[in-house]
N, CA and C atoms as an extended XYZ file, in Angstrom:
246
Properties=species:S:1:pos:R:3:atomname:S:1:resname:S:1:resid:I:1 pbc="F F F"
N        89.837      -67.440      -95.293 N   MET     1
C        89.306      -66.450      -96.210 CA  MET     1
C        88.034      -65.819      -95.641 C   MET     1
N        87.253      -66.643      -94.921 N   LYS     2
C        86.022      -66.128      -94.333 CA  LYS     2
C        86.315      -65.057      -93.291 C   LYS     2
N        87.386      -65.258      -92.490 N   GLU     3
C        87.746      -64.281      -91.472 CA  GLU     3
C        88.127      -62.950      -92.105 C   GLU     3
N        88.799      -63.011      -93.250 N   PHE     4
C        89.223      -61.796      -93.936 CA  PHE     4
C        88.026      -61.034      -94.489 C   PHE     4
N        87.083      -61.743      -95.067 N   LEU     5
C        85.916      -61.085      -95.669 CA  LEU     5
C        84.928      -60.582      -94.631 C   LEU     5
N        84.897      -61.208      -93.463 N   SER     6
C        83.971      -60.772      -92.420 CA  SER     6
C        84.631      -59.845      -91.396 C   SER     6
N        85.856      -59.427      -91.668 N   PHE     7
C        86.600      -58.511      -90.801 CA  PHE     7
C        86.838      -59.078      -89.402 C   PHE     7
N        86.951      -60.410      -89.285 N   ASP     8
C        87.279      -61.015      -87.998 CA  ASP     8
C        88.767      -60.896      -87.696 C   ASP     8
N        89.594      -60.885      -88.720 N   THR     9
C        91.026      -60.666      -88.530 CA  THR     9
C        91.380      -59.282      -89.057 C   THR     9
N        92.314      -58.657      -88.372 N   MET    10
C        92.702      -57.300      -88.739 CA  MET    10
C        93.912      -57.332      -89.668 C   MET    10
N        93.833      -56.576      -90.721 N   LEU    11
C        94.912      -56.459      -91.687 CA  LEU    11
C        95.867      -55.326      -91.302 C   LEU    11
N        95.359      -54.325      -90.642 N   THR    12
C        96.132      -53.123      -90.343 CA  THR    12
C        97.381      -53.378      -89.496 C   THR    12
N        97.373      -54.270      -88.491 N   PRO    13
C        98.618      -54.495      -87.749 CA  PRO    13
C        99.776      -54.962      -88.643 C   PRO    13
N        99.474      -55.730      -89.662 N   LYS    14
C       100.522      -56.163      -90.587 CA  LYS    14
C       100.997      -54.997      -91.442 C   LYS    14
N       100.079      -54.120      -91.795 N   VAL    15
C       100.433      -52.949      -92.593 CA  VAL    15
C       101.278      -51.979      -91.761 C   VAL    15
N       100.983      -51.872      -90.484 N   ILE    16
C       101.728      -50.968      -89.604 CA  ILE    16
C       103.200      -51.370      -89.549 C   ILE    16
N       103.488      -52.656      -89.574 N   ILE    17
C       104.879      -53.116      -89.551 CA  ILE    17
C       105.605      -52.671      -90.820 C   ILE    17
N       104.953      -52.788      -91.958 N   VAL    18
C       105.555      -52.341      -93.221 CA  VAL    18
C       105.757      -50.829      -93.196 C   VAL    18
N       104.761      -50.102      -92.717 N   VAL    19
C       104.858      -48.646      -92.624 CA  VAL    19
C       106.000      -48.254      -91.688 C   VAL    19
N       106.183      -48.994      -90.604 N   TYR    20
C       107.274      -48.710      -89.668 CA  TYR    20
C       108.628      -48.777      -90.361 C   TYR    20
N       108.859      -49.843      -91.118 N   PHE    21
C       110.150      -49.978      -91.780 CA  PHE    21
C       110.338      -48.924      -92.873 C   PHE    21
N       109.279      -48.554      -93.563 N   LEU    22
C       109.388      -47.492      -94.568 CA  LEU    22
C       109.693      -46.150      -93.914 C   LEU    22
N       109.028      -45.857      -92.804 N   LEU    23
C       109.310      -44.604      -92.095 CA  LEU    23
C       110.707      -44.604      -91.495 C   LEU    23
N       111.150      -45.741      -90.999 N   LEU    24
C       112.498      -45.841      -90.459 CA  LEU    24
C       113.539      -45.610      -91.548 C   LEU    24
N       113.289      -46.153      -92.720 N   LEU    25
C       114.179      -45.911      -93.848 CA  LEU    25
C       114.201      -44.431      -94.217 C   LEU    25
N       113.041      -43.788      -94.206 N   ALA    26
C       112.965      -42.358      -94.507 CA  ALA    26
C       113.730      -41.535      -93.471 C   ALA    26
N       113.645      -41.920      -92.206 N   VAL    27
C       114.367      -41.209      -91.147 CA  VAL    27
C       115.871      -41.335      -91.351 C   VAL    27
N       116.336      -42.526      -91.674 N   VAL    28
C       117.766      -42.745      -91.874 CA  VAL    28
C       118.265      -41.968      -93.090 C   VAL    28
N       117.513      -42.014      -94.188 N   VAL    29
C       117.912      -41.281      -95.394 CA  VAL    29
C       117.939      -39.779      -95.127 C   VAL    29
N       116.950      -39.283      -94.412 N   THR    30
C       116.912      -37.860      -94.075 CA  THR    30
C       118.081      -37.473      -93.177 C   THR    30
N       118.399      -38.311      -92.204 N   GLY    31
C       119.528      -38.035      -91.315 CA  GLY    31
C       120.860      -38.038      -92.056 C   GLY    31
N       121.033      -39.008      -92.938 N   ILE    32
C       122.271      -39.071      -93.713 CA  ILE    32
C       122.379      -37.878      -94.666 C   ILE    32
N       121.268      -37.515      -95.277 N   SER    33
C       121.310      -36.349      -96.171 CA  SER    33
C       121.581      -35.067      -95.387 C   SER    33
N       121.090      -34.974      -94.160 N   ALA    34
C       121.379      -33.803      -93.328 CA  ALA    34
C       122.862      -33.729      -93.000 C   ALA    34
N       123.488      -34.865      -92.821 N   ILE    35
C       124.921      -34.891      -92.531 CA  ILE    35
C       125.722      -34.406      -93.741 C   ILE    35
N       125.387      -34.922      -94.920 N   PHE    36
C       126.183      -34.593      -96.099 CA  PHE    36
C       125.849      -33.227      -96.688 C   PHE    36
N       124.595      -32.807      -96.623 N   TYR    37
C       124.236      -31.492      -97.156 CA  TYR    37
C       124.630      -30.361      -96.216 C   TYR    37
N       124.988      -30.683      -95.003 N   GLY    38
C       125.439      -29.675      -94.054 CA  GLY    38
C       126.917      -29.362      -94.194 C   GLY    38
N       127.574      -29.974      -95.150 N   GLY    39
C       128.977      -29.688      -95.389 CA  GLY    39
C       129.927      -30.511      -94.537 C   GLY    39
N       129.480      -31.605      -94.006 N   LEU    40
C       130.297      -32.501      -93.178 CA  LEU    40
C       130.931      -31.785      -91.983 C   LEU    40
N       130.213      -30.838      -91.426 N   SER    41
C       130.695      -30.167      -90.217 CA  SER    41
C       130.249      -30.963      -88.989 C   SER    41
N       130.793      -30.590      -87.854 N   LEU    42
C       130.445      -31.284      -86.611 CA  LEU    42
C       128.970      -31.088      -86.271 C   LEU    42
N       128.460      -29.886      -86.499 N   SER    43
C       127.054      -29.633      -86.171 CA  SER    43
C       126.117      -30.420      -87.081 C   SER    43
N       126.448      -30.560      -88.367 N   SER    44
C       125.591      -31.347      -89.254 CA  SER    44
C       125.695      -32.832      -88.925 C   SER    44
N       126.883      -33.277      -88.516 N   LEU    45
C       127.046      -34.674      -88.106 CA  LEU    45
C       126.221      -34.979      -86.870 C   LEU    45
N       126.321      -34.114      -85.856 N   LEU    46
C       125.551      -34.328      -84.627 CA  LEU    46
C       124.051      -34.191      -84.879 C   LEU    46
N       123.683      -33.212      -85.700 N   GLY    47
C       122.262      -33.037      -86.024 CA  GLY    47
C       121.694      -34.230      -86.775 C   GLY    47
N       122.459      -34.762      -87.722 N   GLY    48
C       122.004      -35.933      -88.479 CA  GLY    48
C       121.873      -37.166      -87.614 C   GLY    48
N       122.873      -37.401      -86.775 N   VAL    49
C       122.825      -38.569      -85.880 CA  VAL    49
C       121.693      -38.414      -84.872 C   VAL    49
N       121.564      -37.210      -84.304 N   PHE    50
C       120.486      -36.962      -83.349 CA  PHE    50
C       119.123      -37.131      -84.030 C   PHE    50
N       119.011      -36.652      -85.272 N   GLY    51
C       117.758      -36.807      -86.018 CA  GLY    51
C       117.420      -38.255      -86.289 C   GLY    51
N       118.440      -39.049      -86.612 N   ILE    52
C       118.204      -40.478      -86.855 CA  ILE    52
C       117.744      -41.167      -85.569 C   ILE    52
N       118.439      -40.891      -84.474 N   LEU    53
C       118.080      -41.544      -83.203 CA  LEU    53
C       116.708      -41.108      -82.712 C   LEU    53
N       116.471      -39.800      -82.692 N   LEU    54
C       115.188      -39.297      -82.198 CA  LEU    54
C       114.047      -39.661      -83.151 C   LEU    54
N       114.297      -39.541      -84.440 N   GLY    55
C       113.266      -39.892      -85.417 CA  GLY    55
C       112.899      -41.361      -85.361 C   GLY    55
N       113.922      -42.218      -85.216 N   GLY    56
C       113.652      -43.656      -85.092 CA  GLY    56
C       112.846      -43.979      -83.852 C   GLY    56
N       113.167      -43.285      -82.763 N   LEU    57
C       112.432      -43.496      -81.513 CA  LEU    57
C       110.978      -43.042      -81.639 C   LEU    57
N       110.758      -41.887      -82.234 N   VAL    58
C       109.389      -41.361      -82.379 CA  VAL    58
C       108.561      -42.245      -83.297 C   VAL    58
N       109.158      -42.684      -84.411 N   VAL    59
C       108.431      -43.575      -85.332 CA  VAL    59
C       108.059      -44.871      -84.620 C   VAL    59
N       108.987      -45.415      -83.850 N   ARG    60
C       108.719      -46.656      -83.117 CA  ARG    60
C       107.587      -46.465      -82.108 C   ARG    60
N       107.602      -45.347      -81.388 N   MET    61
C       106.570      -45.103      -80.380 CA  MET    61
C       105.188      -44.977      -81.016 C   MET    61
N       105.082      -44.244      -82.111 N   TYR    62
C       103.783      -44.099      -82.768 CA  TYR    62
C       103.265      -45.443      -83.289 C   TYR    62
N       104.137      -46.223      -83.891 N   CYS    63
C       103.697      -47.520      -84.404 CA  CYS    63
C       103.301      -48.456      -83.265 C   CYS    63
N       104.019      -48.407      -82.140 N   GLU    64
C       103.655      -49.238      -80.999 CA  GLU    64
C       102.308      -48.840      -80.418 C   GLU    64
N       102.015      -47.549      -80.423 N   ILE    65
C       100.714      -47.096      -79.924 CA  ILE    65
C        99.596      -47.689      -80.766 C   ILE    65
N        99.761      -47.666      -82.086 N   PHE    66
C        98.730      -48.245      -82.942 CA  PHE    66
C        98.605      -49.748      -82.724 C   PHE    66
N        99.718      -50.438      -82.556 N   ILE    67
C        99.678      -51.876      -82.308 CA  ILE    67
C        98.973      -52.169      -80.986 C   ILE    67
N        99.204      -51.340      -79.966 N   VAL    68
C        98.543      -51.533      -78.673 CA  VAL    68
C        97.031      -51.438      -78.827 C   VAL    68
N        96.551      -50.503      -79.632 N   PHE    69
C        95.103      -50.398      -79.865 CA  PHE    69
C        94.542      -51.701      -80.430 C   PHE    69
N        95.258      -52.311      -81.358 N   PHE    70
C        94.776      -53.551      -81.944 CA  PHE    70
C        94.903      -54.721      -80.974 C   PHE    70
N        95.907      -54.710      -80.116 N   LYS    71
C        96.025      -55.759      -79.094 CA  LYS    71
C        94.885      -55.648      -78.090 C   LYS    71
N        94.507      -54.430      -77.746 N   ILE    72
C        93.367      -54.231      -76.849 CA  ILE    72
C        92.103      -54.779      -77.487 C   ILE    72
N        91.944      -54.522      -78.775 N   ASN    73
C        90.777      -55.035      -79.497 CA  ASN    73
C        90.755      -56.560      -79.486 C   ASN    73
N        91.910      -57.183      -79.711 N   GLU    74
C        91.970      -58.646      -79.684 CA  GLU    74
C        91.628      -59.189      -78.297 C   GLU    74
N        92.129      -58.537      -77.264 N   ALA    75
C        91.847      -58.991      -75.896 CA  ALA    75
C        90.361      -58.856      -75.573 C   ALA    75
N        89.748      -57.778      -76.017 N   LEU    76
C        88.322      -57.593      -75.780 CA  LEU    76
C        87.498      -58.626      -76.528 C   LEU    76
N        87.928      -59.004      -77.725 N   GLN    77
C        87.211      -60.039      -78.479 CA  GLN    77
C        87.309      -61.384      -77.779 C   GLN    77
N        88.476      -61.673      -77.193 N   GLU    78
C        88.623      -62.947      -76.455 CA  GLU    78
C        87.748      -62.951      -75.210 C   GLU    78
N        87.667      -61.827      -74.528 N   ILE    79
C        86.806      -61.719      -73.351 CA  ILE    79
C        85.348      -61.925      -73.752 C   ILE    79
N        84.958      -61.334      -74.857 N   ARG    80
C        83.574      -61.456      -75.316 CA  ARG    80
C        83.244      -62.900      -75.660 C   ARG    80
N        84.193      -63.628      -76.243 N   LYS    81
C        83.952      -65.024      -76.624 CA  LYS    81
C        83.783      -65.920      -75.401 C   LYS    81
N        84.433      -65.551      -74.290 N   LYS    82
C        84.321      -66.360      -73.063 CA  LYS    82
C        82.981      -66.118      -72.428 C   LYS    82
């Protein structure tokens, strides 16, 4: 509890994981809706699938970038303690 109140442990990396899954769900729902609202044509099918794949990749990359920042912070704290 002391680490939490003194900001020694970071809460944001855990929140980023939750945000990742919520954004991934939003990407999938948007891709599926693009498929069905496009009239089930080949172009809407390809656009929806491409949107799901590309959107999932972009969401993953952004979340990994934020996680890397926090890993760098943890590594610097360990160096400082030594």
